[in-house]
SEZAKOL-273156 format. One record per residue (C-alpha): residue number from 0; residue in three letters; x, y, z. Coordinates in steps of 0.1 Angstrom, whole numbers. Layout:
<n:NUM res:ala c1:X c2:Y c3:Z>
...
This chain:
<n:0 res:met c1:-35 c2:682 c3:-645>
<n:1 res:leu c1:-54 c2:709 c3:-626>
<n:2 res:asp c1:-64 c2:683 c3:-600>
<n:3 res:arg c1:-27 c2:674 c3:-595>
<n:4 res:phe c1:-19 c2:710 c3:-590>
<n:5 res:phe c1:-45 c2:717 c3:-564>
<n:6 res:thr c1:-44 c2:684 c3:-546>
<n:7 res:lys c1:-17 c2:681 c3:-518>
<n:8 res:glu c1:2 c2:648 c3:-516>
<n:9 res:leu c1:13 c2:638 c3:-482>
<n:10 res:gly c1:34 c2:611 c3:-465>
<n:11 res:leu c1:23 c2:602 c3:-430>
<n:12 res:asp c1:44 c2:583 c3:-405>
<n:13 res:leu c1:17 c2:574 c3:-380>
<n:14 res:gly c1:37 c2:563 c3:-350>
<n:15 res:thr c1:29 c2:551 c3:-315>
<n:16 res:ala c1:48 c2:580 c3:-300>
<n:17 res:asn c1:50 c2:606 c3:-327>
<n:18 res:ser c1:35 c2:614 c3:-361>
<n:19 res:leu c1:54 c2:631 c3:-389>
<n:20 res:val c1:39 c2:646 c3:-421>
<n:21 res:tyr c1:57 c2:651 c3:-454>
<n:22 res:glu c1:44 c2:672 c3:-482>
<n:23 res:lys c1:55 c2:665 c3:-518>
<n:24 res:gly c1:79 c2:692 c3:-530>
<n:25 res:lys c1:84 c2:706 c3:-495>
<n:26 res:gly c1:97 c2:678 c3:-473>
<n:27 res:ile c1:88 c2:673 c3:-436>
<n:28 res:ile c1:64 c2:701 c3:-427>
<n:29 res:phe c1:58 c2:692 c3:-390>
<n:30 res:arg c1:58 c2:665 c3:-364>
<n:31 res:glu c1:34 c2:660 c3:-335>
<n:32 res:pro c1:31 c2:636 c3:-306>
<n:33 res:ser c1:4 c2:609 c3:-313>
<n:34 res:val c1:-17 c2:620 c3:-283>
<n:35 res:val c1:-53 c2:630 c3:-280>
<n:36 res:ala c1:-69 c2:646 c3:-248>
<n:37 res:ile c1:-105 c2:638 c3:-242>
<n:38 res:lys c1:-132 c2:644 c3:-215>
<n:39 res:lys c1:-135 c2:613 c3:-194>
<n:40 res:asp c1:-173 c2:610 c3:-195>
<n:41 res:asn c1:-200 c2:597 c3:-218>
<n:42 res:ser c1:-194 c2:625 c3:-244>
<n:43 res:asn c1:-157 c2:616 c3:-249>
<n:44 res:glu c1:-153 c2:652 c3:-262>
<n:45 res:ile c1:-119 c2:659 c3:-277>
<n:46 res:leu c1:-101 c2:688 c3:-261>
<n:47 res:ala c1:-66 c2:687 c3:-277>
<n:48 res:phe c1:-42 c2:669 c3:-301>
<n:49 res:gly c1:-5 c2:666 c3:-304>
<n:50 res:gln c1:19 c2:687 c3:-284>
<n:51 res:glu c1:-9 c2:704 c3:-264>
<n:52 res:ala c1:-24 c2:670 c3:-255>
<n:53 res:glu c1:10 c2:655 c3:-246>
<n:54 res:gln c1:15 c2:682 c3:-219>
<n:55 res:met c1:-15 c2:668 c3:-202>
<n:56 res:ile c1:-2 c2:632 c3:-198>
<n:57 res:gly c1:-1 c2:624 c3:-161>
<n:58 res:arg c1:-11 c2:659 c3:-152>
<n:59 res:thr c1:-48 c2:661 c3:-160>
<n:60 res:pro c1:-77 c2:665 c3:-135>
<n:61 res:gly c1:-99 c2:636 c3:-129>
<n:62 res:his c1:-124 c2:644 c3:-157>
<n:63 res:leu c1:-97 c2:646 c3:-184>
<n:64 res:val c1:-75 c2:619 c3:-199>
<n:65 res:ala c1:-47 c2:621 c3:-224>
<n:66 res:ile c1:-42 c2:589 c3:-244>
<n:67 res:arg c1:-24 c2:575 c3:-274>
<n:68 res:pro c1:-49 c2:560 c3:-298>
<n:69 res:leu c1:-22 c2:538 c3:-314>
<n:70 res:arg c1:-6 c2:511 c3:-293>
<n:71 res:glu c1:24 c2:490 c3:-304>
<n:72 res:gly c1:22 c2:504 c3:-339>
<n:73 res:val c1:-15 c2:496 c3:-346>
<n:74 res:ile c1:-48 c2:512 c3:-340>
<n:75 res:ala c1:-61 c2:507 c3:-304>
<n:76 res:asn c1:-89 c2:532 c3:-307>
<n:77 res:tyr c1:-103 c2:536 c3:-342>
<n:78 res:glu c1:-124 c2:567 c3:-337>
<n:79 res:leu c1:-96 c2:586 c3:-319>
<n:80 res:thr c1:-71 c2:575 c3:-345>
<n:81 res:lys c1:-94 c2:588 c3:-373>
<n:82 res:glu c1:-97 c2:622 c3:-355>
<n:83 res:leu c1:-59 c2:623 c3:-350>
<n:84 res:ile c1:-54 c2:617 c3:-387>
<n:85 res:arg c1:-80 c2:643 c3:-395>
<n:86 res:tyr c1:-62 c2:668 c3:-373>
<n:87 res:leu c1:-29 c2:661 c3:-390>
<n:88 res:leu c1:-44 c2:663 c3:-425>
<n:89 res:gln c1:-62 c2:696 c3:-418>
<n:90 res:lys c1:-31 c2:711 c3:-403>
<n:91 res:ala c1:-12 c2:701 c3:-435>
<n:92 res:val c1:-39 c2:710 c3:-460>
<n:93 res:lys c1:-51 c2:742 c3:-443>
<n:94 res:arg c1:-84 c2:739 c3:-463>
<n:95 res:arg c1:-66 c2:745 c3:-495>
<n:96 res:leu c1:-95 c2:751 c3:-520>
<n:97 res:gly c1:-115 c2:723 c3:-504>
<n:98 res:arg c1:-93 c2:697 c3:-521>
<n:99 res:arg c1:-88 c2:664 c3:-504>
<n:100 res:pro c1:-52 c2:651 c3:-502>
<n:101 res:arg c1:-36 c2:619 c3:-514>
<n:102 res:val c1:-18 c2:602 c3:-485>
<n:103 res:val c1:8 c2:574 c3:-481>
<n:104 res:val c1:7 c2:560 c3:-446>
<n:105 res:ser c1:34 c2:537 c3:-431>
<n:106 res:ile c1:24 c2:505 c3:-413>
<n:107 res:pro c1:44 c2:479 c3:-393>
<n:108 res:thr c1:54 c2:447 c3:-412>
<n:109 res:gly c1:31 c2:417 c3:-405>
<n:110 res:ile c1:0 c2:435 c3:-393>
<n:111 res:thr c1:-33 c2:417 c3:-402>
<n:112 res:ser c1:-55 c2:425 c3:-432>
<n:113 res:val c1:-81 c2:438 c3:-407>
<n:114 res:glu c1:-56 c2:462 c3:-392>
<n:115 res:arg c1:-45 c2:473 c3:-427>
<n:116 res:arg c1:-81 c2:479 c3:-437>
<n:117 res:ala c1:-86 c2:499 c3:-405>
<n:118 res:val c1:-57 c2:523 c3:-413>
<n:119 res:leu c1:-71 c2:528 c3:-449>
<n:120 res:glu c1:-106 c2:534 c3:-436>
<n:121 res:ala c1:-94 c2:558 c3:-409>
<n:122 res:thr c1:-73 c2:578 c3:-434>
<n:123 res:leu c1:-102 c2:581 c3:-459>
<n:124 res:gly c1:-126 c2:588 c3:-430>
<n:125 res:ala c1:-103 c2:616 c3:-419>
<n:126 res:gly c1:-107 c2:634 c3:-453>
<n:127 res:ala c1:-81 c2:618 c3:-477>
<n:128 res:lys c1:-90 c2:614 c3:-513>
<n:129 res:glu c1:-68 c2:584 c3:-518>
<n:130 res:ala c1:-49 c2:563 c3:-492>
<n:131 res:tyr c1:-19 c2:541 c3:-499>
<n:132 res:leu c1:0 c2:519 c3:-474>
<n:133 res:ile c1:37 c2:512 c3:-472>
<n:134 res:glu c1:55 c2:489 c3:-448>
<n:135 res:glu c1:76 c2:509 c3:-423>
<n:136 res:pro c1:109 c2:491 c3:-429>
<n:137 res:val c1:105 c2:496 c3:-467>
<n:138 res:ala c1:97 c2:533 c3:-462>
<n:139 res:ala c1:127 c2:535 c3:-438>
<n:140 res:ala c1:150 c2:519 c3:-463>
<n:141 res:ile c1:139 c2:543 c3:-490>
<n:142 res:gly c1:142 c2:573 c3:-467>
<n:143 res:ala c1:177 c2:562 c3:-458>
<n:144 res:gly c1:187 c2:561 c3:-494>
<n:145 res:met c1:191 c2:523 c3:-498>
<n:146 res:pro c1:187 c2:507 c3:-533>
<n:147 res:val c1:155 c2:488 c3:-524>
<n:148 res:gln c1:145 c2:483 c3:-561>
<n:149 res:glu c1:178 c2:465 c3:-571>
<n:150 res:ala c1:182 c2:428 c3:-570>
<n:151 res:ile c1:204 c2:429 c3:-539>
<n:152 res:gly c1:197 c2:423 c3:-502>
<n:153 res:asn c1:191 c2:454 c3:-481>
<n:154 res:met c1:186 c2:450 c3:-443>
<n:155 res:val c1:170 c2:476 c3:-422>
<n:156 res:ile c1:161 c2:477 c3:-385>
<n:157 res:asn c1:135 c2:503 c3:-377>
<n:158 res:ile c1:130 c2:508 c3:-339>
<n:159 res:gly c1:100 c2:530 c3:-332>
<n:160 res:gly c1:81 c2:537 c3:-300>
<n:161 res:gly c1:58 c2:507 c3:-301>
<n:162 res:thr c1:74 c2:483 c3:-325>
<n:163 res:thr c1:106 c2:471 c3:-340>
<n:164 res:asp c1:105 c2:461 c3:-377>
<n:165 res:val c1:133 c2:441 c3:-391>
<n:166 res:ala c1:134 c2:434 c3:-428>
<n:167 res:val c1:155 c2:422 c3:-457>
<n:168 res:ile c1:144 c2:440 c3:-489>
<n:169 res:ser c1:151 c2:432 c3:-525>
<n:170 res:leu c1:134 c2:442 c3:-557>
<n:171 res:gly c1:111 c2:466 c3:-539>
<n:172 res:gly c1:96 c2:440 c3:-515>
<n:173 res:val c1:102 c2:423 c3:-481>
<n:174 res:val c1:119 c2:390 c3:-486>
<n:175 res:ala c1:122 c2:382 c3:-449>
<n:176 res:gly c1:110 c2:402 c3:-421>
<n:177 res:thr c1:93 c2:404 c3:-387>
<n:178 res:ser c1:77 c2:430 c3:-365>
<n:179 res:ile c1:78 c2:427 c3:-327>
<n:180 res:arg c1:59 c2:449 c3:-303>
<n:181 res:val c1:90 c2:461 c3:-285>
<n:182 res:gly c1:105 c2:495 c3:-290>
<n:183 res:gly c1:113 c2:528 c3:-272>
<n:184 res:asp c1:82 c2:524 c3:-249>
<n:185 res:ala c1:93 c2:490 c3:-238>
<n:186 res:met c1:127 c2:504 c3:-229>
<n:187 res:asp c1:110 c2:531 c3:-208>
<n:188 res:glu c1:89 c2:504 c3:-191>
<n:189 res:gly c1:120 c2:484 c3:-183>
<n:190 res:ile c1:134 c2:515 c3:-165>
<n:191 res:ile c1:102 c2:520 c3:-146>
<n:192 res:arg c1:101 c2:484 c3:-135>
<n:193 res:tyr c1:138 c2:485 c3:-124>
<n:194 res:ile c1:134 c2:517 c3:-103>
<n:195 res:arg c1:102 c2:503 c3:-87>
<n:196 res:arg c1:118 c2:470 c3:-78>
<n:197 res:gln c1:152 c2:483 c3:-67>
<n:198 res:tyr c1:142 c2:515 c3:-49>
<n:199 res:his c1:104 c2:511 c3:-43>
<n:200 res:leu c1:99 c2:543 c3:-62>
<n:201 res:ser c1:71 c2:549 c3:-88>
<n:202 res:ile c1:82 c2:571 c3:-117>
<n:203 res:gly c1:63 c2:583 c3:-147>
<n:204 res:lys c1:70 c2:575 c3:-184>
<n:205 res:arg c1:84 c2:610 c3:-190>
<n:206 res:ser c1:109 c2:606 c3:-162>
<n:207 res:ala c1:119 c2:571 c3:-175>
<n:208 res:glu c1:124 c2:585 c3:-210>
<n:209 res:gln c1:146 c2:612 c3:-197>
<n:210 res:leu c1:168 c2:587 c3:-178>
<n:211 res:lys c1:171 c2:567 c3:-210>
<n:212 res:ile c1:182 c2:597 c3:-230>
<n:213 res:glu c1:207 c2:610 c3:-203>
<n:214 res:leu c1:221 c2:577 c3:-191>
<n:215 res:gly c1:209 c2:549 c3:-214>
<n:216 res:ser c1:232 c2:527 c3:-234>
<n:217 res:ala c1:233 c2:492 c3:-248>
<n:218 res:phe c1:270 c2:487 c3:-246>
<n:219 res:pro c1:293 c2:492 c3:-216>
<n:220 res:phe c1:315 c2:523 c3:-219>
<n:221 res:pro c1:345 c2:533 c3:-198>
<n:222 res:gly c1:335 c2:554 c3:-167>
<n:223 res:glu c1:299 c2:543 c3:-170>
<n:224 res:glu c1:296 c2:537 c3:-132>
<n:225 res:glu c1:306 c2:574 c3:-127>
<n:226 res:arg c1:277 c2:587 c3:-148>
<n:227 res:arg c1:247 c2:594 c3:-126>
<n:228 res:gly c1:213 c2:609 c3:-128>
<n:229 res:glu c1:183 c2:615 c3:-105>
<n:230 res:ala c1:151 c2:595 c3:-106>
<n:231 res:arg c1:121 c2:615 c3:-91>
<n:232 res:gly c1:89 c2:600 c3:-82>
<n:233 res:arg c1:66 c2:587 c3:-53>
<n:234 res:asp c1:79 c2:564 c3:-25>
<n:235 res:gln c1:57 c2:533 c3:-26>
<n:236 res:val c1:60 c2:529 c3:11>
<n:237 res:thr c1:53 c2:564 c3:24>
<n:238 res:gly c1:34 c2:578 c3:-6>
<n:239 res:leu c1:56 c2:609 c3:-4>
<n:240 res:pro c1:78 c2:625 c3:-31>
<n:241 res:lys c1:113 c2:610 c3:-32>
<n:242 res:asn c1:145 c2:613 c3:-53>
<n:243 res:val c1:171 c2:586 c3:-58>
<n:244 res:val c1:205 c2:586 c3:-76>
<n:245 res:val c1:210 c2:559 c3:-103>
<n:246 res:thr c1:240 c2:551 c3:-125>
<n:247 res:ala c1:243 c2:546 c3:-162>
<n:248 res:glu c1:253 c2:509 c3:-155>
<n:249 res:glu c1:220 c2:504 c3:-137>
<n:250 res:ile c1:200 c2:519 c3:-166>
<n:251 res:arg c1:219 c2:496 c3:-191>
<n:252 res:gly c1:208 c2:466 c3:-170>
<n:253 res:ala c1:172 c2:478 c3:-170>
<n:254 res:leu c1:173 c2:480 c3:-208>
<n:255 res:lys c1:188 c2:445 c3:-212>
<n:256 res:glu c1:155 c2:426 c3:-217>
<n:257 res:pro c1:140 c2:447 c3:-246>
<n:258 res:ile c1:174 c2:449 c3:-263>
<n:259 res:thr c1:177 c2:412 c3:-261>
<n:260 res:leu c1:143 c2:407 c3:-277>
<n:261 res:ile c1:153 c2:431 c3:-306>
<n:262 res:ile c1:186 c2:412 c3:-312>
<n:263 res:asn c1:167 c2:379 c3:-312>
<n:264 res:ala c1:143 c2:392 c3:-338>
<n:265 res:ile c1:172 c2:403 c3:-360>
<n:266 res:arg c1:188 c2:368 c3:-357>
<n:267 res:gln c1:155 c2:352 c3:-367>
<n:268 res:val c1:152 c2:374 c3:-399>
<n:269 res:val c1:188 c2:366 c3:-408>
<n:270 res:glu c1:181 c2:328 c3:-404>
<n:271 res:lys c1:151 c2:331 c3:-427>
<n:272 res:thr c1:170 c2:351 c3:-454>
<n:273 res:pro c1:182 c2:333 c3:-485>
<n:274 res:ala c1:220 c2:327 c3:-485>
<n:275 res:glu c1:226 c2:349 c3:-516>
<n:276 res:leu c1:210 c2:379 c3:-499>
<n:277 res:val c1:228 c2:373 c3:-466>
<n:278 res:ala c1:260 c2:375 c3:-486>
<n:279 res:asp c1:248 c2:409 c3:-500>
<n:280 res:ile c1:241 c2:421 c3:-465>
<n:281 res:met c1:276 c2:410 c3:-453>
<n:282 res:asn c1:292 c2:430 c3:-481>
<n:283 res:gln c1:272 c2:461 c3:-473>
<n:284 res:glu c1:258 c2:474 c3:-440>
<n:285 res:ile c1:227 c2:469 c3:-419>
<n:286 res:val c1:210 c2:503 c3:-415>
<n:287 res:met c1:193 c2:513 c3:-383>
<n:288 res:thr c1:164 c2:538 c3:-383>
<n:289 res:gly c1:138 c2:551 c3:-358>
<n:290 res:gly c1:140 c2:569 c3:-325>
<n:291 res:gly c1:150 c2:538 c3:-306>
<n:292 res:ala c1:180 c2:534 c3:-328>
<n:293 res:leu c1:195 c2:565 c3:-312>
<n:294 res:leu c1:202 c2:545 c3:-279>
<n:295 res:asn c1:239 c2:549 c3:-272>
<n:296 res:gly c1:259 c2:519 c3:-283>
<n:297 res:leu c1:230 c2:499 c3:-297>
<n:298 res:asp c1:246 c2:498 c3:-332>
<n:299 res:arg c1:279 c2:486 c3:-318>
<n:300 res:leu c1:262 c2:459 c3:-297>
<n:301 res:ile c1:242 c2:446 c3:-327>
<n:302 res:ala c1:273 c2:446 c3:-349>
<n:303 res:glu c1:292 c2:425 c3:-323>
<n:304 res:glu c1:263 c2:401 c3:-318>
<n:305 res:leu c1:258 c2:395 c3:-355>
<n:306 res:gly c1:293 c2:399 c3:-368>
<n:307 res:met c1:280 c2:423 c3:-394>
<n:308 res:lys c1:286 c2:460 c3:-402>
<n:309 res:val c1:259 c2:482 c3:-388>
<n:310 res:arg c1:254 c2:520 c3:-393>
<n:311 res:leu c1:229 c2:545 c3:-380>
<n:312 res:ala c1:210 c2:564 c3:-407>
<n:313 res:asp c1:217 c2:601 c3:-411>
<n:314 res:asp c1:183 c2:612 c3:-397>
<n:315 res:pro c1:169 c2:580 c3:-380>
<n:316 res:met c1:137 c2:595 c3:-367>
<n:317 res:ala c1:127 c2:609 c3:-401>
<n:318 res:cys c1:135 c2:580 c3:-424>
<n:319 res:val c1:101 c2:564 c3:-425>
<n:320 res:val c1:82 c2:596 c3:-434>
<n:321 res:leu c1:110 c2:606 c3:-459>
<n:322 res:gly c1:105 c2:572 c3:-475>
<n:323 res:ala c1:67 c2:577 c3:-477>
<n:324 res:gly c1:73 c2:611 c3:-492>
<n:325 res:lys c1:98 c2:598 c3:-518>
<n:326 res:thr c1:74 c2:571 c3:-528>
<n:327 res:leu c1:48 c2:598 c3:-535>
<n:328 res:glu c1:73 c2:618 c3:-556>
<n:329 res:his c1:82 c2:587 c3:-576>
<n:330 res:leu c1:48 c2:568 c3:-575>
<n:331 res:asp c1:51 c2:554 c3:-610>
<n:332 res:thr c1:85 c2:537 c3:-604>
<n:333 res:leu c1:79 c2:528 c3:-567>
<n:334 res:lys c1:43 c2:517 c3:-570>
<n:335 res:arg c1:52 c2:481 c3:-563>
<n:336 res:val c1:64 c2:488 c3:-528>
<n:337 res:leu c1:29 c2:498 c3:-517>
<n:338 res:val c1:9 c2:471 c3:-499>
<n:339 res:gly c1:-26 c2:487 c3:-500>
<n:340 res:arg c1:-46 c2:513 c3:-517>
<n:341 res:lys c1:-81 c2:527 c3:-515>
<n:342 res:lys c1:-100 c2:557 c3:-529>
<n:343 res:ala c1:-128 c2:576 c3:-513>
<n:344 res:thr c1:-162 c2:567 c3:-527>
<n:345 res:arg c1:-174 c2:603 c3:-528>
């Protein structure tokens, strides 16, 4: 009983772009960019994490580098991922009486057993007492308030920075699902490629993301050609700074490829879903979560393409970590939604 009182219990949405931390009984306590800044030499000394490290992206001197240790939803650099998790846990725990936390970590659907084991080991290596895994679409559905434990079909589309997870959930498990390595980052890359090809202008990821937020859409809206923004970067011919004006219609065209891949993934999941559960989904709504779901008109486009009702969750970016947190708070009843567990050996 005392151990329960002193041990913090945390939900962790370890995303490609951002990481969110939930504390049992308190809710979301903070969010940080999933970025680590290191010295670019043999020492690989870590200089900063999160917000501080993100400010260094594309602006560091030659001997420094700011990188994301997770790529497309999975661990790309094990050691740096472990240190990022350690930073997040220490910030959450604040050395509370030396107790190590219990942590539920979200993972994409369909990652390999080796990748799952790497997440568990990294979480324990970062200082957790116990580590549990939950699939991102299941966590997102729980966070969005969907009845995942009932014997009905619940469909969720979670569009993160590196991946899009699509799943049909019933009785606490994924009946049909897929994870594609396309998300908000791929949308940014589509804008970067378009500006480079059309205007011979190199822009950074931050500029592309800003254009996506300001002008991006998945569905044509009246007056779209009149909405304009400025792309700032380096002229590929002269090497000098250059600004060009782009329209919302152009940005929508630049986003077409990743959006098409997402819609195709949704269709594939619907085709693999048992007919009874498809009928359930038709009678309810598909729920969209994740930061990528905020793209203007994406819910409307998916609804038209599939002929189904689609709605955006109330707080799309927080649904996964909220679901991980709710699982912690109701571990006895939601235990079967977990897909991995490991305790520290000491």
